[in-house]
C-alpha positions in Angstrom: 104.7 138.9 105.6 102.2 136.4 104.3 99.4 135.2 106.5 99.7 131.7 107.9 98.4 129.0 105.7 95.3 127.0 106.5 96.1 124.2 108.8 98.4 126.0 111.3 97.6 125.0 114.8 96.3 121.6 113.7 97.7 118.2 114.7 100.6 116.8 112.7 98.5 114.3 110.8 96.0 117.0 109.8 98.8 119.3 108.7 100.1 116.5 106.5 96.7 116.0 105.0 96.5 119.8 104.4 100.0 119.8 102.7 98.9 116.9 100.4 95.8 119.0 99.5 98.0 122.0 98.6 100.2 119.8 96.4 97.2 118.2 94.7 95.7 121.7 94.1 99.0 122.7 92.5 98.9 119.6 90.3 95.3 120.4 89.2 96.3 124.0 88.5 99.2 122.8 86.3 97.0 120.3 84.5 94.4 123.0 83.7 96.8 125.8 82.8 99.9 124.1 81.4 99.5 122.3 78.0 102.9 120.7 78.3 101.8 118.8 81.5 98.9 117.3 79.5 101.3 116.4 76.6 103.7 114.7 79.1 100.8 112.8 80.6 99.9 111.5 77.2 103.5 110.2 76.8 103.3 108.6 80.2 100.1 106.7 79.2 101.6 105.7 75.8 104.9 104.5 77.3 103.1 102.7 80.1 100.9 100.9 77.6 104.0 100.0 75.5 105.8 98.8 78.6 102.9 96.6 79.6 102.8 95.1 76.1 106.5 94.4 76.2 106.4 92.9 79.7 109.1 95.0 81.2 111.0 93.8 84.3 110.6 95.4 87.7 114.0 97.1 87.3 113.0 98.5 83.9 109.7 99.8 85.4 111.6 101.5 88.2 113.8 103.4 85.7 110.8 104.3 83.6 108.8 105.6 86.6 111.8 107.6 87.9 112.2 109.1 84.5 108.5 110.0 84.3 108.8 111.7 87.7 111.9 113.6 86.8 110.4 115.1 83.6 107.0 115.9 85.2 108.7 117.4 88.3 110.9 119.5 86.1 107.9 120.8 84.2 106.1 121.7 87.4 109.1 123.5 88.7 109.4 125.4 85.4 105.8 126.4 85.6 106.2 127.6 89.1 109.3 129.6 88.2 107.5 131.2 85.2 104.6 132.2 87.5 106.9 133.8 90.0 108.9 135.5 87.3 105.7 137.0 85.8 104.7 138.2 89.3 108.1 139.7 90.0 108.6 141.2 86.5 105.2 141.9 84.8 107.0 143.9 82.1 109.7 142.5 79.9 113.1 142.3 81.5 116.1 140.5 80.0 116.8 138.7 83.3 113.2 137.5 83.5 113.5 136.1 80.0 116.8 134.5 80.9 115.3 132.8 84.0 112.4 131.4 81.9 114.7 130.2 79.1 117.0 128.4 81.5 114.1 126.7 83.2 112.7 125.7 79.9 116.1 124.4 79.0 116.0 122.2 82.1 112.7 120.7 80.9 114.1 120.1 77.4 117.2 118.4 78.9 115.1 116.0 81.0 112.8 115.3 78.1 115.7 114.4 75.9 117.2 112.2 78.6 113.8 110.5 79.0 113.6 109.9 75.3 117.1 108.3 75.4 116.1 106.2 78.4 112.9 105.1 76.7 114.8 104.1 73.5 117.3 102.1 75.6 114.7 100.3 77.6 111.8 99.9 75.1 113.8 99.8 71.9 115.4 96.3 72.1 112.2 94.4 73.2 110.1 96.3 70.7 112.5 95.5 67.8 112.5 91.8 68.9 108.6 91.8 68.8 108.6 93.4 65.4 110.9 90.9 63.9 
């Protein structure tokens, strides 16, 4: 059994702060070790800049932000699953490969969905500006 995490025995607010710290540590780890997280962040910056230029509505921003969150969250879960798979199966195993491929497929699916959402939301106002 794993030892208790730091923060056990602390007040509820201090435990919440500790949990946020663990999550931020995970985000930093993914940023440093996962190139796809950095690539997705570049897309977030580019789409945000384009959305600001196009003057998106609040509803459009809500959809864009939810889409960002879905893609990045899927990438983080994929990275976590890959790390656990490597821990559980340090040598090649077909089931380990299958788990990694399926998780990567989930990231691809959300990225394609995000592209479609981006085209639907950003496409019409961008075309109008270009004309």
